All heavy atoms as a GROMACS GRO file, in nm:
protein
  454
    1MET      N    1  -0.132   2.100   1.401
    1MET     CA    2  -0.116   2.155   1.534
    1MET      C    3  -0.185   2.063   1.633
    1MET      O    4  -0.292   2.011   1.607
    1MET     CB    5  -0.177   2.294   1.542
    1MET     CG    6  -0.119   2.392   1.444
    1MET     SD    7  -0.167   2.556   1.488
    1MET     CE    8  -0.008   2.629   1.480
    2GLY      N    9  -0.126   2.048   1.744
    2GLY     CA   10  -0.181   1.957   1.843
    2GLY      C   11  -0.248   2.030   1.957
    2GLY      O   12  -0.206   2.018   2.072
    3ASN      N   13  -0.352   2.104   1.930
    3ASN     CA   14  -0.420   2.180   2.035
    3ASN      C   15  -0.550   2.115   2.081
    3ASN      O   16  -0.627   2.176   2.153
    3ASN     CB   17  -0.446   2.324   1.989
    3ASN     CG   18  -0.316   2.402   1.978
    3ASN    OD1   19  -0.223   2.378   2.052
    3ASN    ND2   20  -0.310   2.494   1.885
    4ALA      N   21  -0.574   1.991   2.037
    4ALA     CA   22  -0.688   1.912   2.084
    4ALA      C   23  -0.821   1.987   2.077
    4ALA      O   24  -0.904   1.978   2.166
    4ALA     CB   25  -0.662   1.862   2.225
    5GLY      N   26  -0.842   2.061   1.970
    5GLY     CA   27  -0.969   2.131   1.952
    5GLY      C   28  -0.984   2.258   2.031
    5GLY      O   29  -1.093   2.316   2.035
    6ASP      N   30  -0.880   2.305   2.095
    6ASP     CA   31  -0.885   2.429   2.172
    6ASP      C   32  -0.876   2.548   2.077
    6ASP      O   33  -0.769   2.583   2.029
    6ASP     CB   34  -0.770   2.431   2.273
    6ASP     CG   35  -0.774   2.550   2.367
    6ASP    OD1   36  -0.819   2.660   2.325
    6ASP    OD2   37  -0.732   2.535   2.482
    7VAL      N   38  -0.991   2.609   2.051
    7VAL     CA   39  -0.999   2.717   1.953
    7VAL      C   40  -0.917   2.838   1.994
    7VAL      O   41  -0.845   2.895   1.913
    7VAL     CB   42  -1.147   2.757   1.927
    7VAL    CG1   43  -1.156   2.880   1.838
    7VAL    CG2   44  -1.223   2.641   1.866
    8LYS      N   45  -0.924   2.875   2.120
    8LYS     CA   46  -0.851   2.993   2.167
    8LYS      C   47  -0.700   2.973   2.148
    8LYS      O   48  -0.631   3.061   2.096
    8LYS     CB   49  -0.884   3.019   2.314
    8LYS     CG   50  -0.821   3.144   2.369
    8LYS     CD   51  -0.865   3.166   2.513
    8LYS     CE   52  -0.802   3.292   2.569
    8LYS     NZ   53  -0.841   3.315   2.708
    9ARG      N   54  -0.650   2.857   2.189
    9ARG     CA   55  -0.507   2.830   2.177
    9ARG      C   56  -0.465   2.819   2.031
    9ARG      O   57  -0.358   2.867   1.992
    9ARG     CB   58  -0.472   2.703   2.253
    9ARG     CG   59  -0.325   2.680   2.268
    9ARG     CD   60  -0.290   2.570   2.364
    9ARG     NE   61  -0.391   2.464   2.367
    9ARG     CZ   62  -0.371   2.343   2.414
    9ARG    NH1   63  -0.254   2.310   2.463
    9ARG    NH2   64  -0.467   2.254   2.415
   10THR      N   65  -0.548   2.755   1.949
   10THR     CA   66  -0.515   2.741   1.807
   10THR      C   67  -0.512   2.876   1.738
   10THR      O   68  -0.419   2.905   1.662
   10THR     CB   69  -0.617   2.648   1.738
   10THR    OG1   70  -0.613   2.520   1.802
   10THR    CG2   71  -0.585   2.633   1.591
   11ALA      N   72  -0.612   2.960   1.764
   11ALA     CA   73  -0.614   3.094   1.705
   11ALA      C   74  -0.491   3.173   1.747
   11ALA      O   75  -0.429   3.240   1.664
   11ALA     CB   76  -0.742   3.167   1.744
   12ALA      N   77  -0.454   3.163   1.873
   12ALA     CA   78  -0.336   3.235   1.922
   12ALA      C   79  -0.210   3.185   1.853
   12ALA      O   80  -0.124   3.265   1.814
   12ALA     CB   81  -0.324   3.220   2.073
   13SER      N   82  -0.199   3.054   1.836
   13SER     CA   83  -0.077   3.000   1.773
   13SER      C   84  -0.069   3.036   1.626
   13SER      O   85   0.040   3.044   1.570
   13SER     CB   86  -0.068   2.849   1.793
   13SER     OG   87  -0.170   2.782   1.722
   14LEU      N   88  -0.185   3.060   1.562
   14LEU     CA   89  -0.188   3.102   1.422
   14LEU      C   90  -0.184   3.254   1.408
   14LEU      O   91  -0.180   3.306   1.296
   14LEU     CB   92  -0.313   3.048   1.353
   14LEU     CG   93  -0.322   2.897   1.337
   14LEU    CD1   94  -0.461   2.857   1.288
   14LEU    CD2   95  -0.216   2.847   1.242
   15CYS      N   96  -0.188   3.325   1.520
   15CYS     CA   97  -0.191   3.473   1.521
   15CYS      C   98  -0.310   3.528   1.444
   15CYS      O   99  -0.297   3.622   1.365
   15CYS     CB  100  -0.060   3.530   1.467
   15CYS     SG  101   0.085   3.482   1.562
   16ILE      N  102  -0.426   3.466   1.465
   16ILE     CA  103  -0.551   3.513   1.404
   16ILE      C  104  -0.658   3.521   1.511
   16ILE      O  105  -0.645   3.463   1.619
   16ILE     CB  106  -0.598   3.421   1.288
   16ILE    CG1  107  -0.627   3.279   1.338
   16ILE    CG2  108  -0.496   3.421   1.176
   16ILE    CD1  109  -0.689   3.188   1.234
   17HIS      N  110  -0.765   3.591   1.480
   17HIS     CA  111  -0.878   3.602   1.570
   17HIS      C  112  -0.959   3.472   1.564
   17HIS      O  113  -0.959   3.403   1.462
   17HIS     CB  114  -0.966   3.720   1.526
   17HIS     CG  115  -1.069   3.757   1.627
   17HIS    ND1  116  -1.192   3.696   1.631
   17HIS    CD2  117  -1.068   3.848   1.727
   17HIS    CE1  118  -1.263   3.748   1.730
   17HIS    NE2  119  -1.189   3.841   1.790
   18ARG      N  120  -1.025   3.440   1.673
   18ARG     CA  121  -1.106   3.316   1.676
   18ARG      C  122  -1.210   3.314   1.566
   18ARG      O  123  -1.237   3.209   1.507
   18ARG     CB  124  -1.175   3.299   1.811
   18ARG     CG  125  -1.079   3.256   1.921
   18ARG     CD  126  -1.151   3.238   2.050
   18ARG     NE  127  -1.236   3.354   2.074
   18ARG     CZ  128  -1.304   3.377   2.182
   18ARG    NH1  129  -1.300   3.293   2.281
   18ARG    NH2  130  -1.376   3.486   2.195
   19ALA      N  131  -1.269   3.430   1.535
   19ALA     CA  132  -1.370   3.435   1.428
   19ALA      C  133  -1.308   3.394   1.294
   19ALA      O  134  -1.372   3.326   1.213
   19ALA     CB  135  -1.430   3.574   1.418
   20SER      N  136  -1.184   3.433   1.272
   20SER     CA  137  -1.114   3.394   1.148
   20SER      C  138  -1.092   3.243   1.145
   20SER      O  139  -1.105   3.180   1.040
   20SER     CB  140  -0.980   3.465   1.137
   20SER     OG  141  -0.999   3.603   1.126
   21LEU      N  142  -1.059   3.186   1.259
   21LEU     CA  143  -1.040   3.041   1.266
   21LEU      C  144  -1.170   2.969   1.236
   21LEU      O  145  -1.173   2.873   1.158
   21LEU     CB  146  -0.986   3.000   1.403
   21LEU     CG  147  -0.967   2.851   1.424
   21LEU    CD1  148  -0.872   2.791   1.321
   21LEU    CD2  149  -0.917   2.824   1.566
   22TYR      N  150  -1.279   3.015   1.296
   22TYR     CA  151  -1.409   2.953   1.269
   22TYR      C  152  -1.445   2.964   1.120
   22TYR      O  153  -1.497   2.870   1.061
   22TYR     CB  154  -1.520   3.017   1.354
   22TYR     CG  155  -1.520   2.971   1.497
   22TYR    CD1  156  -1.508   3.062   1.601
   22TYR    CD2  157  -1.532   2.836   1.530
   22TYR    CE1  158  -1.508   3.021   1.733
   22TYR    CE2  159  -1.533   2.794   1.661
   22TYR     CZ  160  -1.521   2.887   1.762
   22TYR     OH  161  -1.521   2.846   1.893
   23TYR      N  162  -1.416   3.078   1.060
   23TYR     CA  163  -1.442   3.096   0.917
   23TYR      C  164  -1.362   2.995   0.835
   23TYR      O  165  -1.414   2.930   0.745
   23TYR     CB  166  -1.408   3.238   0.873
   23TYR     CG  167  -1.413   3.255   0.722
   23TYR    CD1  168  -1.534   3.266   0.656
   23TYR    CD2  169  -1.295   3.256   0.648
   23TYR    CE1  170  -1.539   3.279   0.518
   23TYR    CE2  171  -1.299   3.269   0.510
   23TYR     CZ  172  -1.421   3.280   0.446
   23TYR     OH  173  -1.424   3.289   0.309
   24ARG      N  174  -1.235   2.981   0.868
   24ARG     CA  175  -1.149   2.887   0.794
   24ARG      C  176  -1.197   2.743   0.811
   24ARG      O  177  -1.195   2.665   0.715
   24ARG     CB  178  -1.004   2.900   0.841
   24ARG     CG  179  -0.942   3.032   0.799
   24ARG     CD  180  -0.802   3.044   0.850
   24ARG     NE  181  -0.746   3.175   0.822
   24ARG     CZ  182  -0.619   3.205   0.836
   24ARG    NH1  183  -0.532   3.114   0.877
   24ARG    NH2  184  -0.577   3.327   0.810
   25LEU      N  185  -1.240   2.710   0.930
   25LEU     CA  186  -1.292   2.574   0.953
   25LEU      C  187  -1.419   2.549   0.872
   25LEU      O  188  -1.436   2.440   0.814
   25LEU     CB  189  -1.317   2.551   1.102
   25LEU     CG  190  -1.192   2.546   1.190
   25LEU    CD1  191  -1.230   2.545   1.338
   25LEU    CD2  192  -1.107   2.424   1.155
   26ARG      N  193  -1.507   2.648   0.865
   26ARG     CA  194  -1.629   2.635   0.782
   26ARG      C  195  -1.592   2.617   0.635
   26ARG      O  196  -1.651   2.535   0.564
   26ARG     CB  197  -1.719   2.757   0.798
   26ARG     CG  198  -1.807   2.752   0.920
   26ARG     CD  199  -1.918   2.856   0.916
   26ARG     NE  200  -1.874   2.990   0.878
   26ARG     CZ  201  -1.825   3.081   0.962
   26ARG    NH1  202  -1.812   3.052   1.090
   26ARG    NH2  203  -1.789   3.200   0.919
   27ARG      N  204  -1.493   2.692   0.589
   27ARG     CA  205  -1.449   2.680   0.448
   27ARG      C  206  -1.391   2.541   0.421
   27ARG      O  207  -1.416   2.483   0.316
   27ARG     CB  208  -1.346   2.788   0.414
   27ARG     CG  209  -1.405   2.927   0.404
   27ARG     CD  210  -1.500   2.941   0.287
   27ARG     NE  211  -1.424   2.929   0.162
   27ARG     CZ  212  -1.471   2.874   0.051
   27ARG    NH1  213  -1.592   2.827   0.045
   27ARG    NH2  214  -1.396   2.867  -0.057
   28ILE      N  215  -1.315   2.488   0.515
   28ILE     CA  216  -1.261   2.353   0.500
   28ILE      C  217  -1.376   2.253   0.487
   28ILE      O  218  -1.374   2.165   0.400
   28ILE     CB  219  -1.170   2.316   0.618
   28ILE    CG1  220  -1.040   2.397   0.611
   28ILE    CG2  221  -1.141   2.166   0.622
   28ILE    CD1  222  -0.955   2.390   0.736
   29GLU      N  223  -1.478   2.269   0.571
   29GLU     CA  224  -1.594   2.180   0.563
   29GLU      C  225  -1.661   2.189   0.426
   29GLU      O  226  -1.697   2.086   0.367
   29GLU     CB  227  -1.696   2.214   0.672
   29GLU     CG  228  -1.654   2.172   0.810
   29GLU     CD  229  -1.759   2.205   0.915
   29GLU    OE1  230  -1.819   2.314   0.909
   29GLU    OE2  231  -1.779   2.120   1.003
   30GLU      N  232  -1.678   2.310   0.377
   30GLU     CA  233  -1.744   2.330   0.247
   30GLU      C  234  -1.660   2.272   0.133
   30GLU      O  235  -1.711   2.199   0.049
   30GLU     CB  236  -1.767   2.479   0.221
   30GLU     CG  237  -1.869   2.542   0.312
   30GLU     CD  238  -1.871   2.694   0.298
   30GLU    OE1  239  -1.805   2.750   0.207
   30GLU    OE2  240  -1.940   2.758   0.379
   31ILE      N  241  -1.533   2.304   0.130
   31ILE     CA  242  -1.446   2.263   0.019
   31ILE      C  243  -1.424   2.113   0.019
   31ILE      O  244  -1.427   2.048  -0.087
   31ILE     CB  245  -1.312   2.338   0.026
   31ILE    CG1  246  -1.335   2.487  -0.005
   31ILE    CG2  247  -1.209   2.278  -0.070
   31ILE    CD1  248  -1.218   2.576   0.029
   32ALA      N  249  -1.403   2.055   0.138
   32ALA     CA  250  -1.373   1.912   0.147
   32ALA      C  251  -1.498   1.825   0.163
   32ALA      O  252  -1.488   1.703   0.169
   32ALA     CB  253  -1.279   1.887   0.265
   33SER      N  254  -1.613   1.888   0.170
   33SER     CA  255  -1.740   1.816   0.191
   33SER      C  256  -1.732   1.723   0.312
   33SER      O  257  -1.761   1.604   0.303
   33SER     CB  258  -1.778   1.736   0.066
   33SER     OG  259  -1.801   1.821  -0.042
   34VAL      N  260  -1.691   1.781   0.424
   34VAL     CA  261  -1.682   1.706   0.549
   34VAL      C  262  -1.754   1.781   0.659
   34VAL      O  263  -1.786   1.899   0.645
   34VAL     CB  264  -1.534   1.683   0.591
   34VAL    CG1  265  -1.461   1.596   0.491
   34VAL    CG2  266  -1.461   1.813   0.612
   35ASP      N  267  -1.779   1.710   0.767
   35ASP     CA  268  -1.839   1.769   0.887
   35ASP      C  269  -1.738   1.754   0.999
   35ASP      O  270  -1.714   1.643   1.047
   35ASP     CB  271  -1.968   1.695   0.920
   35ASP     CG  272  -2.035   1.745   1.046
   35ASP    OD1  273  -1.986   1.843   1.107
   35ASP    OD2  274  -2.137   1.686   1.085
   36LEU      N  275  -1.674   1.863   1.039
   36LEU     CA  276  -1.569   1.856   1.139
   36LEU      C  277  -1.620   1.821   1.278
   36LEU      O  278  -1.541   1.793   1.368
   36LEU     CB  279  -1.488   1.986   1.141
   36LEU     CG  280  -1.407   2.012   1.014
   36LEU    CD1  281  -1.337   2.147   1.022
   36LEU    CD2  282  -1.307   1.900   0.989
   37SER      N  283  -1.751   1.817   1.296
   37SER     CA  284  -1.805   1.770   1.424
   37SER      C  285  -1.814   1.618   1.426
   37SER      O  286  -1.840   1.558   1.530
   37SER     CB  287  -1.943   1.832   1.452
   37SER     OG  288  -2.038   1.785   1.358
   38SER      N  289  -1.788   1.556   1.311
   38SER     CA  290  -1.788   1.409   1.300
   38SER      C  291  -1.648   1.354   1.324
   38SER      O  292  -1.553   1.390   1.254
   38SER     CB  293  -1.836   1.368   1.160
   38SER     OG  294  -1.801   1.233   1.134
   39GLY      N  295  -1.637   1.267   1.420
   39GLY     CA  296  -1.508   1.206   1.450
   39GLY      C  297  -1.451   1.130   1.332
   39GLY      O  298  -1.331   1.131   1.307
   40ASP      N  299  -1.538   1.062   1.256
   40ASP     CA  300  -1.493   0.987   1.139
   40ASP      C  301  -1.434   1.080   1.033
   40ASP      O  302  -1.331   1.050   0.973
   40ASP     CB  303  -1.607   0.905   1.078
   40ASP     CG  304  -1.646   0.785   1.164
   40ASP    OD1  305  -1.563   0.742   1.248
   40ASP    OD2  306  -1.757   0.734   1.145
   41ASP      N  307  -1.500   1.194   1.010
   41ASP     CA  308  -1.450   1.289   0.911
   41ASP      C  309  -1.317   1.350   0.956
   41ASP      O  310  -1.224   1.366   0.877
   41ASP     CB  311  -1.552   1.400   0.885
   41ASP     CG  312  -1.667   1.355   0.797
   41ASP    OD1  313  -1.664   1.240   0.749
   41ASP    OD2  314  -1.760   1.435   0.777
   42ARG      N  315  -1.307   1.383   1.085
   42ARG     CA  316  -1.180   1.438   1.136
   42ARG      C  317  -1.068   1.336   1.124
   42ARG      O  318  -0.957   1.369   1.084
   42ARG     CB  319  -1.195   1.483   1.282
   42ARG     CG  320  -1.278   1.608   1.300
   42ARG     CD  321  -1.267   1.666   1.440
   42ARG     NE  322  -1.281   1.569   1.546
   42ARG     CZ  323  -1.397   1.532   1.600
   42ARG    NH1  324  -1.510   1.586   1.557
   42ARG    NH2  325  -1.401   1.444   1.698
   43LEU      N  326  -1.099   1.210   1.154
   43LEU     CA  327  -0.998   1.105   1.144
   43LEU      C  328  -0.954   1.088   0.998
   43LEU      O  329  -0.834   1.077   0.970
   43LEU     CB  330  -1.052   0.973   1.198
   43LEU     CG  331  -0.958   0.852   1.186
   43LEU    CD1  332  -0.827   0.877   1.261
   43LEU    CD2  333  -1.027   0.726   1.237
   44ALA      N  334  -1.048   1.087   0.906
   44ALA     CA  335  -1.015   1.072   0.764
   44ALA      C  336  -0.924   1.187   0.717
   44ALA      O  337  -0.825   1.163   0.646
   44ALA     CB  338  -1.142   1.068   0.680
   45LEU      N  339  -0.955   1.309   0.757
   45LEU     CA  340  -0.871   1.423   0.720
   45LEU      C  341  -0.733   1.411   0.783
   45LEU      O  342  -0.631   1.436   0.717
   45LEU     CB  343  -0.937   1.555   0.763
   45LEU     CG  344  -1.058   1.599   0.683
   45LEU    CD1  345  -1.124   1.718   0.750
   45LEU    CD2  346  -1.018   1.632   0.541
   46HIS      N  347  -0.729   1.373   0.909
   46HIS     CA  348  -0.601   1.359   0.979
   46HIS      C  349  -0.513   1.254   0.911
   46HIS      O  350  -0.395   1.279   0.883
   46HIS     CB  351  -0.626   1.321   1.125
   46HIS     CG  352  -0.502   1.309   1.206
   46HIS    ND1  353  -0.438   1.417   1.260
   46HIS    CD2  354  -0.430   1.201   1.243
   46HIS    CE1  355  -0.332   1.377   1.327
   46HIS    NE2  356  -0.324   1.245   1.317
   47LEU      N  357  -0.572   1.139   0.881
   47LEU     CA  358  -0.495   1.033   0.815
   47LEU      C  359  -0.451   1.074   0.676
   47LEU      O  360  -0.339   1.045   0.634
   47LEU     CB  361  -0.577   0.904   0.810
   47LEU     CG  362  -0.602   0.837   0.944
   47LEU    CD1  363  -0.696   0.718   0.927
   47LEU    CD2  364  -0.472   0.794   1.009
   48GLY      N  365  -0.538   1.145   0.604
   48GLY     CA  366  -0.503   1.193   0.471
   48GLY      C  367  -0.383   1.288   0.475
   48GLY      O  368  -0.293   1.279   0.391
   49LEU      N  369  -0.382   1.376   0.572
   49LEU     CA  370  -0.269   1.468   0.585
   49LEU      C  371  -0.140   1.394   0.622
   49LEU      O  372  -0.033   1.426   0.570
   49LEU     CB  373  -0.300   1.575   0.690
   49LEU     CG  374  -0.408   1.676   0.650
   49LEU    CD1  375  -0.447   1.762   0.769
   49LEU    CD2  376  -0.360   1.762   0.534
   50LYS      N  377  -0.151   1.296   0.710
   50LYS     CA  378  -0.033   1.216   0.748
   50LYS      C  379   0.022   1.141   0.627
   50LYS      O  380   0.143   1.138   0.605
   50LYS     CB  381  -0.068   1.117   0.859
   50LYS     CG  382  -0.098   1.182   0.992
   50LYS     CD  383   0.028   1.238   1.053
   50LYS     CE  384   0.000   1.287   1.193
   50LYS     NZ  385   0.116   1.348   1.253
   51VAL      N  386  -0.066   1.079   0.549
   51VAL     CA  387  -0.023   1.005   0.431
   51VAL      C  388   0.043   1.099   0.330
   51VAL      O  389   0.147   1.067   0.272
   51VAL     CB  390  -0.142   0.928   0.367
   51VAL    CG1  391  -0.105   0.875   0.229
   51VAL    CG2  392  -0.186   0.815   0.458
   52ALA      N  393  -0.016   1.216   0.310
   52ALA     CA  394   0.041   1.314   0.216
   52ALA      C  395   0.183   1.353   0.260
   52ALA      O  396   0.273   1.364   0.176
   52ALA     CB  397  -0.047   1.437   0.207
   53ARG      N  398   0.204   1.372   0.389
   53ARG     CA  399   0.338   1.405   0.439
   53ARG      C  400   0.436   1.292   0.414
   53ARG      O  401   0.550   1.313   0.374
   53ARG     CB  402   0.334   1.437   0.588
   53ARG     CG  403   0.285   1.574   0.618
   53ARG     CD  404   0.306   1.608   0.765
   53ARG     NE  405   0.223   1.721   0.799
   53ARG     CZ  406   0.151   1.732   0.908
   53ARG    NH1  407   0.151   1.638   0.998
   53ARG    NH2  408   0.079   1.840   0.930
   54LEU      N  409   0.391   1.169   0.439
   54LEU     CA  410   0.477   1.053   0.417
   54LEU      C  411   0.516   1.039   0.269
   54LEU      O  412   0.631   1.009   0.237
   54LEU     CB  413   0.410   0.925   0.465
   54LEU     CG  414   0.397   0.910   0.615
   54LEU    CD1  415   0.310   0.789   0.650
   54LEU    CD2  416   0.534   0.896   0.679
   55ILE      N  417   0.422   1.064   0.182
   55ILE     CA  418   0.450   1.056   0.038
   55ILE      C  419   0.551   1.162  -0.003
   55ILE      O  420   0.642   1.136  -0.082
   55ILE     CB  421   0.319   1.069  -0.044
   55ILE    CG1  422   0.234   0.944  -0.022
   55ILE    CG2  423   0.348   1.093  -0.191
   55ILE    CD1  424   0.094   0.955  -0.079
   56ARG      N  425   0.537   1.283   0.051
   56ARG     CA  426   0.632   1.391   0.019
   56ARG      C  427   0.771   1.361   0.068
   56ARG      O  428   0.870   1.404   0.009
   56ARG     CB  429   0.584   1.523   0.080
   56ARG     CG  430   0.493   1.602  -0.008
   56ARG     CD  431   0.474   1.737   0.051
   56ARG     NE  432   0.434   1.721   0.190
   56ARG     CZ  433   0.356   1.803   0.256
   56ARG    NH1  434   0.310   1.910   0.197
   56ARG    NH2  435   0.322   1.782   0.379
   57LEU      N  436   0.784   1.288   0.178
   57LEU     CA  437   0.914   1.257   0.236
   57LEU      C  438   0.991   1.155   0.154
   57LEU      O  439   1.111   1.141   0.168
   57LEU     CB  440   0.900   1.206   0.379
   57LEU     CG  441   0.852   1.308   0.481
   57LEU    CD1  442   0.829   1.241   0.617
   57LEU    CD2  443   0.953   1.421   0.496
   58ARG      N  444   0.922   1.084   0.066
   58ARG     CA  445   0.988   0.979  -0.014
   58ARG      C  446   1.072   1.036  -0.120
   58ARG      O  447   1.090   1.122  -0.177
   58ARG     CB  448   0.884   0.889  -0.077
   58ARG     CG  449   0.810   0.814   0.030
   58ARG     CD  450   0.707   0.725  -0.029
   58ARG     NE  451   0.754   0.589  -0.005
   58ARG     CZ  452   0.723   0.486  -0.076
   58ARG    NH1  453   0.649   0.498  -0.180
   58ARG    NH2  454   0.767   0.366  -0.047
   0.00000   0.00000   0.00000
């Protein structure tokens, strides 16, 4: 989703409460061992997801 970190808009587009979004983001950090406040970690996750999509398209 391209909401540029806008939690309110992202929660609305997912039809969930903001607290649920924050919970999911914390779980992603725990499971993936990343810090979403780190630009490098966000970039690595973003690139990983893009690569995974490209591989699936093949």
